C-alpha positions in Angstrom: 48.7 33.1 11.1 50.9 30.3 13.3 51.3 32.9 15.6 48.0 34.0 16.4 46.9 30.2 16.3 49.6 29.8 19.3 48.3 32.5 20.9 44.7 32.3 20.7 43.9 28.6 21.0 43.6 25.8 23.7 44.6 22.4 22.0 44.4 19.1 24.1 44.0 15.7 23.3 42.5 13.1 25.2 42.3 9.3 24.7 38.9 7.2 24.5 39.0 7.2 28.6 39.3 10.9 28.9 42.7 11.3 30.0 45.2 13.9 28.5 47.6 13.0 26.3 48.6 16.7 24.9 48.0 20.1 26.3 48.8 23.6 25.9 47.8 26.1 28.0 47.8 28.9 25.6 44.6 31.5 26.5 43.4 29.0 29.3 42.0 31.8 31.4 41.0 29.2 34.0 43.8 26.7 34.4 47.6 27.5 34.9 48.9 24.2 34.9 51.8 24.0 32.6 51.7 21.0 29.8 53.4 18.6 31.6 51.7 19.2 34.9 48.2 17.4 33.0 49.6 14.8 31.0 48.0 11.4 31.8 45.5 13.4 34.1 41.7 12.8 33.6 40.3 15.8 31.8 37.3 16.4 34.4 40.2 16.2 37.3 41.8 19.2 35.2 38.9 20.9 34.5 36.0 19.6 37.9 33.3 22.5 36.6 32.9 20.3 33.4 31.0 17.2 33.1 30.6 14.1 30.5 27.4 16.1 29.2 29.2 19.6 29.1 32.7 18.7 27.9 32.7 19.2 24.0 35.6 16.5 23.7 34.1 14.0 25.8 30.9 14.3 23.9 32.9 13.5 20.9 34.3 10.5 22.4 30.6 9.2 23.4 29.0 9.6 20.3 32.4 9.2 17.6 31.2 12.3 15.8 33.0 15.4 15.1 31.1 18.9 16.8 32.4 22.2 15.1 32.0 25.3 16.5 29.9 24.6 19.6 29.5 28.0 21.8 30.1 26.5 25.2 29.5 28.9 28.5 30.4 27.4 31.7 30.9 28.6 35.3 34.4 28.0 36.7 33.2 29.4 40.1 30.4 32.0 41.3 32.5 35.4 40.2 33.8 33.9 37.1 32.6 32.3 33.7 33.8 31.3 30.5 32.4 31.8 27.0 34.5 29.8 24.5 33.9 28.4 20.7 34.9 24.9 20.6 35.5 22.3 17.6 36.8 18.7 18.8 36.8 15.9 16.2 37.3 11.9 17.1 40.7 10.2 16.2 40.5 6.9 14.5 42.3 3.8 13.5 39.9 2.9 10.7 36.8 2.0 12.9 38.3 2.0 16.4 37.9 4.8 18.1 41.2 6.2 19.7 40.5 9.4 21.4 39.7 12.5 20.3 41.4 16.4 19.9 39.5 19.9 21.1 40.7 23.1 19.6 39.2 26.0 22.1 39.1 29.6 21.2 38.3 32.0 24.0 35.8 34.7 23.3 36.0 36.9 26.4 36.9 40.2 26.3 40.4 40.8 28.1 43.0 43.8 27.8 45.7 41.1 27.4 43.8 38.1 25.2 41.2 39.0 22.8 39.5 42.4 22.2 36.2 42.9 20.7 37.9 44.7 17.7 40.8 42.7 17.3 41.3 41.1 13.9 41.8 37.8 15.9 38.3 38.1 17.7 37.1 38.3 14.4 38.3 35.6 12.9 36.7 33.7 16.1 33.6 35.1 15.5 33.6 34.3 11.6 33.9 30.5 12.3 30.5 31.0 13.5 28.9 29.5 10.6 26.3 27.1 9.9 27.3 23.6 8.5 24.3 22.2 6.9 22.0 23.3 4.4 18.5 21.8 3.0 20.6 19.1 0.7 21.9 17.4 4.2 18.0 16.7 5.3 17.7 13.2 4.0 13.8 12.2 3.5 11.7 10.8 1.0 8.4 11.7 3.2 6.4 14.0 1.0 5.2 16.1 4.3 8.8 16.7 5.3 9.7 17.8 1.9 6.9 19.9 1.5 8.4 21.5 4.8 11.7 21.8 3.4 10.0 23.6 0.4 8.4 26.2 2.5 11.1 26.9 4.6 13.6 27.5 2.0 10.7 30.3 1.0 10.8 31.8 4.9 14.6 31.7 4.8 14.3 34.6 2.3 12.2 36.7 4.9 13.9 38.1 8.4 10.9 36.6 10.4 11.3 34.6 13.5 10.6 31.0 13.5 9.7 28.1 15.9 10.4 24.5 15.4 8.8 21.9 17.4 9.9 18.1 17.3 11.1 15.4 19.4 14.7 15.0 20.4 17.1 13.4 17.3 14.3 15.1 14.7 16.6 17.2 13.4 15.8 20.6 14.7 19.4 22.0 14.6 19.8 20.7 10.9 16.5 22.8 10.2 18.3 26.0 11.6 21.4 25.6 9.9 19.6 25.0 6.6 17.6 28.2 7.1 20.3 30.3 8.0 22.3 29.2 5.0 19.4 30.3 2.4 18.9 33.6 4.1 20.6 36.6 3.5 22.4 36.4 7.1 24.5 33.3 5.6 28.1 35.5 5.6 27.4 36.7 9.2 27.3 34.3 12.2 25.2 31.3 13.7 25.1 31.1 17.4 23.5 28.0 18.6 22.8 27.6 22.5 21.0 24.8 23.9 18.9 26.8 26.9 18.8 23.5 28.6 22.3 23.2 29.1 22.6 26.6 30.5 22.5 26.7 34.5 19.9 29.1 36.0 22.7 31.2 37.5 24.3 32.1 34.7 21.6 32.0 31.6 20.9 35.9 31.9 24.6 36.5 31.6 25.1 34.0 28.6 22.2 35.8 26.7 22.8 39.5 27.8 26.7 39.6 28.3 28.4 41.5 31.7 29.9 44.7 32.4 33.3 44.7 34.3 32.6 45.4 38.2 28.9 44.5 38.1 29.8 41.9 40.5 32.7 40.1 42.3 35.0 39.1 39.2 32.5 40.0 36.4 34.3 41.5 33.1 33.4 43.0 30.1 31.6 40.0 28.1 29.6 40.1 25.0 26.4 37.9 25.2 25.1 35.6 22.7 23.2 38.0 20.9 26.0 40.6 20.3 28.2 37.5 19.2 25.5 36.7 16.8 24.9 40.6 15.4 24.0 40.5 11.4 23.2 37.0 11.8 21.1 34.2 13.4 20.3 33.4 16.9 19.5 29.8 17.2 17.8 28.7 20.9 17.1 25.0 21.3 15.0 23.6 23.7 13.4 27.3 24.8 11.0 25.0 27.0 13.9 24.7 29.4 14.2 28.5 29.9 13.0 29.9 33.0 9.9 31.4 32.9 11.6 34.9 34.7 13.9 34.9 32.0 11.6 34.5 29.0 10.1 38.1 29.8 13.6 39.4 29.6 14.1 37.6 26.1 10.9 39.0 24.6 11.9 42.4 25.8 15.1 42.1 23.7 13.2 40.6 20.8 11.2 43.2 20.8 13.2 46.4 21.3 16.1 44.7 19.4 18.6 46.0 22.0 20.1 44.2 24.5 21.6 45.8 27.6 24.3 43.8 29.7 24.4 42.8 33.4 25.7 45.9 35.4 25.4 48.2 32.4 22.7 51.3 31.9 23.2 51.4 27.8 21.0 49.6 25.5 23.1 47.9 23.0 21.5 47.7 19.2 21.0 44.5 17.7 20.4 43.0 14.5 19.4 39.0 15.1 17.2 36.7 13.5 15.9 34.4 16.0 15.0 31.0 15.4 13.9 28.6 18.5 13.0 25.1 18.9 11.3 22.9 21.1 11.0 19.4 21.8 7.6 19.4 23.9 4.3 20.0 22.1 4.3 24.2 22.4 0.6 23.9 22.9 0.9 21.7 26.0 3.6 24.1 27.2 1.2 27.1 27.0 -1.7 24.9 28.8 0.8 24.2 31.7 2.0 28.1 31.7 5.8 26.8 31.3 5.9 29.0 28.0 4.8 32.9 28.0 2.0 33.2 25.6 3.7 37.0 24.4 6.8 35.1 23.8 5.4 32.2 21.8 3.2 34.6 19.4 6.9 36.9 19.0 8.4 33.4 17.8 5.7 31.5 16.3 5.8 33.7 13.5 6.9 31.0 11.2 5.7 27.6 12.9 7.3 24.2 12.0 6.6 20.8 12.9 8.8 18.2 12.5 7.3 14.7 12.3 9.0 11.7 14.3 10.4 9.3 12.4 7.5 6.8 13.5 5.5 8.5 11.6 7.4 8.8 8.8 8.2 5.1 8.2 8.8 5.5 4.6 11.8 7.2 5.6 13.3 4.1 7.6 14.7 2.0 4.5 16.2 5.2 2.9 17.8 6.6 5.9 19.2 3.0 6.4 20.8 3.1 3.1 22.1 6.5 3.3 23.9 5.7 6.7 25.4 2.7 5.1 26.6 4.3 2.1 28.2 7.1 4.5 29.7 4.5 7.0 31.3 2.6 4.2 33.0 5.6 3.2 33.8 6.8 6.4 35.0 3.2 7.6 36.6 1.9 4.3 34.1 -1.0 4.5 31.7 -2.2 1.9 28.3 -3.3 3.5 25.7 -3.9 0.9 22.5 -3.5 3.1 20.3 -5.2 5.7 19.2 -8.5 5.5 15.3 -9.4 5.5 14.6 -9.8 9.1 17.1 -7.0 10.3 15.4 -4.9 8.0 11.9 -5.7 9.2 13.0 -5.7 12.5 13.6 -1.8 12.2 10.7 -1.1 10.0 8.9 -2.2 13.1 10.6 -0.5 16.0 9.6 2.7 17.4 12.3 5.1 17.1 11.9 6.9 20.2 15.4 8.6 19.8 14.2 9.6 16.2 16.8 10.0 13.7 19.5 10.2 15.6 18.6 6.8 17.1 18.8 5.1 13.5 22.4 6.5 12.8 23.9 5.5 15.9 22.3 2.0 15.9 23.7 1.4 11.9 26.9 2.8 13.1 26.9 0.4 16.0 26.3 -2.6 13.3 29.5 -1.4 11.4 31.8 -2.2 14.2 29.9 -5.6 14.6 29.3 -7.1 11.5 31.5 -9.9 10.0 30.1 -10.2 6.0 28.9 -7.9 3.6 25.2 -7.8 5.4 23.7 -6.5 8.6 21.6 -9.0 10.2 19.7 -9.1 13.5 22.9 -10.3 15.4 24.2 -6.8 14.7 21.7 -4.5 15.9 21.3 -3.1 19.7 19.8 -6.1 22.2 17.1 -3.4 23.3 15.8 -2.9 20.1 15.3 -7.0 19.4 14.1 -7.0 23.0 11.3 -4.5 21.9 10.5 -6.9 19.1 10.2 -10.0 20.9 8.1 -8.1 23.3 5.4 -6.9 20.9 2.5 -8.7 21.6 1.3 -8.7 17.9 3.7 -8.7 15.2 2.5 -6.1 12.5 0.2 -7.2 10.0 1.8 -8.6 6.5 0.8 -10.7 3.4 -0.5 -14.1 4.0 -1.4 -13.5 7.8 -5.0 -14.2 9.0 -6.2 -13.5 12.0 -6.3 -16.8 13.4 -2.6 -16.7 12.2 -2.0 -13.7 14.6 -4.3 -15.1 17.4 -1.9 -18.0 17.2 1.0 -16.1 17.2 0.1 -14.2 20.2 -0.9 -17.3 22.3 2.7 -18.7 21.6 4.1 -15.8 22.8 1.9 -16.0 26.2 2.7 -19.4 26.8 6.6 -18.8 26.5 6.5 -15.9 28.8 4.6 -18.1 31.3 6.8 -20.6 31.1 9.8 -18.5 31.6 8.4 -16.6 34.6 7.7 -20.3 36.2 10.7 -21.4 35.6 9.5 -24.2 32.9 6.9 -25.7 35.6 3.9 -26.5 33.6 1.9 -27.2 36.8 2.6 -23.4 37.9 2.4 -22.0 34.2 -0.9 -23.3 33.5 -2.2 -21.9 37.2 -0.6 -18.4 36.2 -3.0 -18.7 33.4 -5.8 -19.9 35.0 -6.2 -23.0 32.5 -6.3 -26.4 32.9 -2.9 -28.5 33.0 -3.7 -30.9 30.3 -4.9 -27.7 27.8 -1.6 -25.8 28.3 0.6 -29.3 27.7 -2.0 -29.9 24.6 -0.8 -26.3 23.6 2.8 -27.0 24.1 2.6 -29.6 22.0 0.6 -27.7 19.0 3.4 -24.9 19.2 6.3 -27.4 19.7 7.0 -25.7 23.1 10.1 -27.4 24.9 10.6 -27.4 28.9 
């Protein structure tokens, strides 16, 4: 097994700036540099066709979280593409990020590398498994728990599923959970973000290529073949070009796939779960989602509500992530103080659960005592609290309290904009200077 690992995996370690510390070039079909040639070089200089957004290991450095069994398809040049399975993990000293390590397995069908039917290739495909179950979906929301119950039932059947939810709501967690509860759990789960595929590559990535079909083309499986027997999760399908949606519909309906340049139809047995981060009804109106494909995918329809619409989950998730990072970082944070809790509950969370998780992790890096306070929260969240014209209603706040609170914020804003010149601030608000001065005294505002 050790020999197989050496022959089939590319291993690379980078520091937190993305500079290479260790590199072997086993199975690196697109880069023939030796290990000693690249030590100390930035990763993106060695692999210039990658970017911070497409490199698995650089995404791990940015987020500080592992990425396991990510299918990556990228174009080295106009005639050469690579399909690989990547797993990358952050390297930390307690809470300090030092760098990351990536192990990459090439899935390309090359005679001297990995044959489709070889034992090594099967082992590589067997790593395409679901990481999450329904137990990993943390919620006390009645609506979301009902959704979990419904999807557990749907998982037992083989129908296609369409998931709608904003970015960060956990669409991929649901896709993994469905696969893990289904009869396909022992077969591959292949997840592909459609927004991450260049338009010139999407057909070859989905359906595969045949050697000789174009300059440099090799016999290569598409992700439908790789997922055969299992589940294909097409994330952000709303990013797929409309002309490709026609070809995708044919594959789903006929349950066969034809590689580029081939005349043979290859039977496939795949369940499709698709997701969109935009409202499907709006996409249909704007002609960005074909109706026939929508109806084919929307057999089971799921909408994951954003965090701002299930406020009851905020405190629960904060506690969950505090416990998680206590274990991860070896800390003993007991919770949030009342002001920090109030700020997080009032915030709108456009990045949803993912944003909340990052907020709590960031606080762990800054906290001095055992309680997270507002000073450990991101400045943009604090700024949103200050910018709110009227605070949320709370016990003991009358209408007059709220009006005065609002008036005080307006006066402060006028003073800041006029560099604390009372006369100019009064003119800005179109009130007499003396009235402005009296209100300053009332609210104890200083110049």
